[in-house]
Rosetta silent file (secondary structure, phi, psi, omega in degrees, C-alpha in Angstrom):
SEQUENCE: MRAAADAVDREADRLTELDSAIGDADHGGNMRRGFEAVRSELDEGVPATPGSVLMTAGRKLVSTVGGASGPLYGTLLRRTGKTLGDAEVVTGEELAGALSAGIDAVAQLGGAAAGDKTMLDALRPAADALADSGGKDLRAARTAAEKGAEETTGLQARKGRASYLGERSIGHQDPGAASAALLMAALAEAGGEAEGSA
SCORE:     score description
SCORE:     0.000 S_00000001
   1 L     0.000  -34.385  176.869  100.620   80.331   92.451 S_00000001
   2 H   -67.227  -40.077  176.301   99.821   76.955   90.891 S_00000001
   3 H   -62.785  -39.720  176.967  102.871   75.461   92.525 S_00000001
   4 H   -62.846  -43.694  178.607  101.751   76.919   95.823 S_00000001
   5 H   -62.731  -39.316  178.577   98.268   75.439   95.372 S_00000001
   6 H   -64.120  -45.313 -178.542   99.783   72.055   94.606 S_00000001
   7 H   -62.295  -45.604 -179.718  102.014   72.258   97.731 S_00000001
   8 H   -64.006  -41.887  177.109   99.157   73.305   99.975 S_00000001
   9 H   -60.159  -44.430 -179.277   96.903   70.575   98.630 S_00000001
  10 H   -64.906  -33.782 -172.653   99.620   67.995   99.199 S_00000001
  11 H  -107.422    7.726 -174.602  100.393   69.170  102.733 S_00000001
  12 H   -57.958  -40.647 -179.886   96.916   70.259  103.929 S_00000001
  13 H   -64.319  -41.481  177.494   96.514   67.284  106.242 S_00000001
  14 H   -63.633  -42.462  178.477   99.904   67.991  107.890 S_00000001
  15 H   -61.315  -41.104  179.300   98.980   71.692  108.332 S_00000001
  16 H   -66.982  -39.005  178.521   95.699   70.696  109.985 S_00000001
  17 H   -63.485  -42.714  178.054   97.533   68.258  112.270 S_00000001
  18 H   -64.302  -38.957 -176.429   99.936   71.019  113.321 S_00000001
  19 H   -72.414  -28.853 -178.783   97.007   73.363  113.883 S_00000001
  20 H   -66.209  -25.272 -179.300   95.099   70.793  115.928 S_00000001
  21 H   -76.851  -32.860 -174.179   97.818   70.913  118.567 S_00000001
  22 H  -137.756   10.980 -178.747   97.763   74.673  119.145 S_00000001
  23 L  -142.049 -143.301 -176.230   94.926   76.130  117.104 S_00000001
  24 L  -101.619    7.401  178.691   91.512   75.415  115.703 S_00000001
  25 L    59.283   33.511 -178.942   92.481   72.440  113.495 S_00000001
  26 L  -128.266    3.010 -172.200   91.329   74.232  110.375 S_00000001
  27 H   -63.659  -46.257 -178.745   94.477   75.743  108.848 S_00000001
  28 H   -62.293  -44.445 -177.767   95.079   73.041  106.260 S_00000001
  29 H   -66.691  -40.424 -179.775   91.476   72.952  105.070 S_00000001
  30 H   -64.395  -43.984 -178.939   91.261   76.766  104.945 S_00000001
  31 H   -66.828  -42.606 -179.566   94.497   77.078  103.007 S_00000001
  32 H   -61.674  -44.937 -179.642   93.522   74.324  100.586 S_00000001
  33 H   -63.084  -43.085  178.588   90.184   76.004   99.880 S_00000001
  34 H   -62.586  -44.808 -177.665   91.850   79.363   99.359 S_00000001
  35 H   -77.975  -24.052  172.110   94.534   78.180   97.005 S_00000001
  36 H   -68.745  -36.519  175.126   92.140   76.046   95.022 S_00000001
  37 H   -64.507  -39.778  177.239   90.058   79.228   94.551 S_00000001
  38 H   -63.081  -45.197  178.481   93.240   81.006   93.404 S_00000001
  39 H   -57.636  -47.009 -179.144   93.977   78.195   90.932 S_00000001
  40 H   -60.010  -44.395  179.008   90.396   78.399   89.561 S_00000001
  41 H   -59.565  -45.316  179.931   90.706   82.154   89.189 S_00000001
  42 H   -71.243  -27.741  176.385   93.984   81.860   87.263 S_00000001
  43 H   -64.176  -26.909 -179.253   92.558   79.084   85.109 S_00000001
  44 L   -82.447  -14.438  175.250   90.005   81.579   83.859 S_00000001
  45 L   158.944  128.100 -177.010   92.697   84.012   82.789 S_00000001
  46 L   -89.475  127.956  174.303   96.194   84.927   83.971 S_00000001
  47 L   -59.312  160.410 -168.740   96.780   88.637   84.593 S_00000001
  48 L   -76.056  -22.141 -176.440   99.436   90.227   82.417 S_00000001
  49 L  -128.553  157.047  178.012  102.081   90.965   85.049 S_00000001
  50 H   -58.646  -35.917  178.351  103.574   89.209   88.051 S_00000001
  51 H   -65.432  -40.326 -179.474  102.317   91.980   90.325 S_00000001
  52 H   -72.331  -30.485  173.768   98.768   91.666   89.087 S_00000001
  53 H   -61.951  -47.176 -178.680   98.892   87.898   89.501 S_00000001
  54 H   -64.617  -42.797  179.164   99.847   88.341   93.162 S_00000001
  55 H   -64.038  -39.281  176.895   97.213   91.005   93.749 S_00000001
  56 H   -64.832  -44.077  177.468   94.517   88.813   92.223 S_00000001
  57 H   -62.117  -40.821  179.818   95.633   85.849   94.324 S_00000001
  58 H   -62.439  -43.488  178.688   95.693   87.959   97.462 S_00000001
  59 H   -63.630  -37.815 -179.652   92.158   89.219   96.937 S_00000001
  60 H   -67.230  -38.239  178.917   90.939   85.702   96.344 S_00000001
  61 H   -66.894  -39.849  176.783   92.565   84.424   99.553 S_00000001
  62 H   -58.981  -38.626 -176.082   90.983   87.224  101.583 S_00000001
  63 H   -85.134  -11.209 -175.769   87.554   86.260  100.286 S_00000001
  64 H  -126.204  -15.197  179.866   87.833   82.492  100.644 S_00000001
  65 L   -95.019  128.121 -179.924   90.203   81.614  103.520 S_00000001
  66 L   -79.824  172.295  175.296   88.707   81.606  106.970 S_00000001
  67 L    69.358 -160.717  179.956   90.278   82.708  110.201 S_00000001
  68 L   -73.873  -22.810 -170.722   93.300   85.009  110.364 S_00000001
  69 H   -63.030  -39.830 -177.955   95.087   83.273  107.539 S_00000001
  70 H   -59.130  -54.990  177.798   93.007   84.852  104.736 S_00000001
  71 H   -62.156  -37.883 -177.711   93.734   88.494  105.659 S_00000001
  72 H   -68.782  -50.681  178.840   97.382   87.737  106.471 S_00000001
  73 H   -68.421  -36.109  175.566   98.212   85.832  103.341 S_00000001
  74 H   -60.335  -42.841  178.185   96.024   88.144  101.278 S_00000001
  75 H   -64.023  -44.478 -179.079   97.969   91.124  102.638 S_00000001
  76 H   -56.614  -50.519 -175.204  101.290   89.417  101.954 S_00000001
  77 H   -72.267  -43.701 -179.078  100.437   88.769   98.277 S_00000001
  78 H   -62.407  -45.172 -178.351   98.609   92.009   97.616 S_00000001
  79 H   -68.992  -39.950  175.461  101.297   94.244   99.068 S_00000001
  80 H   -58.538  -47.158  177.806  104.035   92.265   97.331 S_00000001
  81 H   -62.688  -41.948  178.420  102.158   92.576   94.081 S_00000001
  82 H   -63.237  -38.443 -179.737  101.454   96.250   94.531 S_00000001
  83 H   -65.976  -38.192 -179.328  105.128   96.889   95.213 S_00000001
  84 H   -66.852  -30.089  176.421  106.091   95.090   92.006 S_00000001
  85 L    72.281 -147.771 -175.731  103.710   97.394   90.115 S_00000001
  86 L   -92.852    9.002 -177.469  103.070   97.000   86.405 S_00000001
  87 L   -61.374  132.974  179.249  106.454   95.600   85.419 S_00000001
  88 L   -82.622  -25.040  176.552  106.118   92.748   82.984 S_00000001
  89 L  -125.374  131.676 -177.000  109.541   91.357   83.944 S_00000001
  90 L  -117.033  131.121  175.719  110.716   91.361   87.562 S_00000001
  91 L   -79.912  161.350  176.439  114.334   91.093   88.669 S_00000001
  92 H   -57.503  -40.452  179.817  115.410   89.106   91.646 S_00000001
  93 H   -64.354  -41.335  179.410  116.265   92.280   93.541 S_00000001
  94 H   -64.540  -41.168  178.707  112.848   93.713   92.807 S_00000001
  95 H   -63.577  -44.377 -179.245  111.206   90.509   94.030 S_00000001
  96 H   -60.498  -43.387  178.312  113.232   90.538   97.201 S_00000001
  97 H   -67.429  -38.774  178.521  112.268   94.141   97.955 S_00000001
  98 H   -68.029  -39.975  177.568  108.616   93.547   97.197 S_00000001
  99 H   -61.896  -41.135  178.571  108.539   90.449   99.365 S_00000001
 100 H   -63.200  -38.831  177.512  110.046   92.404  102.260 S_00000001
 101 H   -64.744  -38.998  177.430  107.335   95.071  101.789 S_00000001
 102 H   -66.004  -40.252 -179.914  104.641   92.372  101.863 S_00000001
 103 H   -66.908  -39.442  174.783  106.096   90.898  105.031 S_00000001
 104 H   -58.267  -37.849  179.765  106.175   94.327  106.672 S_00000001
 105 H   -68.424  -37.527  176.113  102.505   94.717  105.875 S_00000001
 106 H   -64.039  -45.533 -179.867  101.732   91.337  107.454 S_00000001
 107 H   -61.159  -39.921  178.261  103.642   92.313  110.581 S_00000001
 108 H   -67.106  -43.432 -178.647  101.769   95.574  110.839 S_00000001
 109 H   -63.166  -45.708 -174.578   98.407   93.934  110.296 S_00000001
 110 H   -88.577   -9.822 -179.132   98.983   91.135  112.801 S_00000001
 111 L    65.193   27.605 -176.975  101.084   93.151  115.281 S_00000001
 112 L  -109.279  162.439  176.309  103.602   90.318  115.306 S_00000001
 113 L  -137.242  165.898  174.887  107.371   90.164  115.072 S_00000001
 114 L   -54.201  139.248 -177.087  109.957   87.491  114.467 S_00000001
 115 L    94.073   -5.344  178.907  110.087   85.179  117.474 S_00000001
 116 L   -89.282    4.443  178.643  106.356   85.357  118.218 S_00000001
 117 L    67.895   58.958  179.356  105.770   81.883  116.694 S_00000001
 118 L  -137.087 -175.152  176.376  103.915   83.015  113.567 S_00000001
 119 L   -58.926  -26.362  179.716  104.314   82.891  109.763 S_00000001
 120 H   -62.128  -27.232 -179.955  106.836   85.712  110.127 S_00000001
 121 H   -68.732  -17.619  170.931  109.336   83.279  111.599 S_00000001
 122 H   -98.850  -36.396 -173.784  109.543   81.583  108.222 S_00000001
 123 H   -72.033  -44.128 -176.357  108.967   84.645  106.009 S_00000001
 124 H   -62.540  -49.861  178.462  111.572   87.009  107.545 S_00000001
 125 H   -60.887  -35.553 -179.924  114.545   84.615  107.219 S_00000001
 126 H   -65.210  -44.808 -179.674  113.461   83.778  103.671 S_00000001
 127 H   -65.289  -42.266  178.429  113.273   87.442  102.663 S_00000001
 128 H   -60.851  -43.652  179.852  116.631   88.128  104.326 S_00000001
 129 H   -63.517  -41.187 -179.743  118.273   85.207  102.496 S_00000001
 130 H   -65.144  -43.657  178.611  116.801   86.366   99.213 S_00000001
 131 H   -64.524  -43.228 -178.804  117.941   89.959   99.798 S_00000001
 132 H   -61.791  -27.033  179.444  121.437   88.842  100.828 S_00000001
 133 L   -89.885    5.323 -174.866  121.797   87.015   97.509 S_00000001
 134 L    70.199   21.356  179.286  120.687   90.088   95.550 S_00000001
 135 L    82.580   12.942 -173.942  117.446   88.269   94.810 S_00000001
 136 L   -98.587  -23.197 -170.375  119.245   85.444   92.973 S_00000001
 137 L  -111.932   86.260  179.060  119.126   82.489   95.323 S_00000001
 138 H   -65.612  -31.956  179.885  115.574   81.173   95.719 S_00000001
 139 H   -63.365  -40.897  176.318  116.919   77.912   97.133 S_00000001
 140 H   -62.725  -39.480  179.973  118.497   79.831  100.081 S_00000001
 141 H   -65.269  -41.170  178.821  115.233   81.568  100.703 S_00000001
 142 H   -62.815  -45.130 -179.513  113.424   78.224  100.720 S_00000001
 143 H   -63.241  -40.029 -179.501  115.961   76.689  103.123 S_00000001
 144 H   -66.548  -40.238  178.932  115.765   79.682  105.456 S_00000001
 145 H   -64.569  -44.497  178.763  111.969   79.505  105.494 S_00000001
 146 H   -63.070  -41.305  179.199  111.978   75.814  106.293 S_00000001
 147 H   -64.175  -45.398  179.677  114.556   76.259  109.020 S_00000001
 148 H   -61.474  -41.151  179.282  112.558   79.170  110.507 S_00000001
 149 H   -64.759  -43.143  178.063  109.352   77.113  110.478 S_00000001
 150 H   -61.970  -36.895 -177.226  111.086   74.214  112.219 S_00000001
 151 H   -72.315  -15.157  176.092  112.503   76.516  114.878 S_00000001
 152 H   -66.662  -16.835 -179.563  109.040   77.694  115.885 S_00000001
 153 H   -58.190  -36.679 -176.236  108.680   74.337  117.639 S_00000001
 154 H   -90.085    0.761 -178.984  110.811   75.594  120.547 S_00000001
 155 L   -93.343  152.078  168.235  109.096   78.990  120.812 S_00000001
 156 L   -89.995  130.626 -179.516  106.243   80.091  123.023 S_00000001
 157 L   -67.128  133.520  176.760  103.455   81.666  120.995 S_00000001
 158 L  -117.878   -3.131  179.564  102.924   85.361  121.716 S_00000001
 159 L  -140.122  157.269  175.203  100.390   86.097  118.997 S_00000001
 160 L    79.202 -177.798 -177.972   97.344   84.394  117.540 S_00000001
 161 H   -57.903  -37.444 -178.891   95.212   81.559  118.820 S_00000001
 162 H   -64.505  -23.340 -177.902   98.207   79.586  120.026 S_00000001
 163 H   -64.648  -23.143  178.986   99.182   82.370  122.413 S_00000001
 164 H   -65.100  -20.781 -177.150   96.250   81.381  124.658 S_00000001
 165 H   -85.375   -9.505  179.839   98.091   78.184  125.485 S_00000001
 166 H    57.832 -130.553 -177.884  101.087   80.001  126.974 S_00000001
 167 H   -64.280  -19.828  178.841  103.954   77.594  127.712 S_00000001
 168 H   -69.013  -15.071  175.827  101.899   74.664  126.390 S_00000001
 169 H   -75.150  -15.636  177.899  102.495   76.015  122.869 S_00000001
 170 L   -70.144  139.056 -179.213  106.174   75.092  123.209 S_00000001
 171 L    98.974   -0.218 -179.498  107.024   71.820  121.477 S_00000001
 172 L  -125.015  131.865  178.789  104.626   72.367  118.575 S_00000001
 173 L   -74.768  141.636  178.629  105.520   73.776  115.173 S_00000001
 174 L   -71.482  125.771 -178.447  103.498   76.793  114.114 S_00000001
 175 H   -65.996  -33.697  177.630  101.133   75.897  111.281 S_00000001
 176 H   -66.551  -36.940  176.407  101.297   79.383  109.771 S_00000001
 177 H   -68.343  -37.294  178.647  105.108   79.228  109.609 S_00000001
 178 H   -61.524  -46.547 -179.211  104.770   75.752  108.036 S_00000001
 179 H   -70.492  -32.135  176.774  102.416   77.040  105.328 S_00000001
 180 H   -65.259  -39.251  177.210  104.641   80.089  104.733 S_00000001
 181 H   -63.714  -35.353  175.862  107.569   77.731  104.150 S_00000001
 182 H   -63.320  -40.103  178.756  105.449   75.865  101.575 S_00000001
 183 H   -63.412  -42.918  178.820  104.900   79.132   99.683 S_00000001
 184 H   -67.042  -35.118  176.405  108.638   79.829   99.629 S_00000001
 185 H   -65.539  -39.625  178.613  109.291   76.258   98.460 S_00000001
 186 H   -64.502  -39.617  175.202  106.760   76.788   95.690 S_00000001
 187 H   -59.898  -46.749  177.780  108.508   80.008   94.671 S_00000001
 188 H   -62.267  -39.505  178.421  111.789   78.175   94.517 S_00000001
 189 H   -64.520  -44.910  179.747  110.208   75.369   92.503 S_00000001
 190 H   -63.975  -33.184  179.299  108.634   77.795   90.049 S_00000001
 191 L   -84.023    4.019  177.615  111.964   79.552   89.701 S_00000001
 192 L    77.869    9.369  178.802  113.732   76.282   88.977 S_00000001
 193 L    48.744   37.660 -179.881  115.698   76.444   92.254 S_00000001
 194 L  -123.187  143.593  178.749  118.579   77.927   90.261 S_00000001
 195 L   -63.275  137.832  179.451  120.598   81.027   90.972 S_00000001
 196 L    84.120    6.054 -175.475  119.513   83.833   88.773 S_00000001
 197 L   -92.530   -4.532 -179.438  116.114   82.223   88.136 S_00000001
 198 L   -63.456    0.000    0.000  114.057   84.739   90.024 S_00000001
């Protein structure tokens, strides 16, 4: 979560620039505020298990991030954490399964699917890559997320604020997919980007 906060802080201006083209120009600032709140919460005391860390972070994002991003990212982290349960050590396979459950919850909440030009276009390929490796290759998940985020540039938005632009949303990268790719990059960084490091 601290690596994610660092990444969001570093890239917040870029996220806002992406959002200014097809959204409300607040995604970077909202995400920065939310992840700084997560960092502060964890600085006060880190929960005992990976699942509880994610659930704590998810609750904090819901309460501090404006717009749709708070509930969506909060749901992603909370459901992933809940799926991990109370295990003190999490295997790569368990992480892959929990992440998929979190993504399913986001899809249900937002009513979106892959190809709709949303955060799911980065998250689904990442989860698939992680599952395909048996939960061992965080680098592949990161690469898949980044590729998925880049490919949203050519899509027409069908969900969210950008969908109001219709065809004019084509040619702009989705800021939610970009921030989702940052989270997957942070996961890979925290895991040392090495096979078997999950």
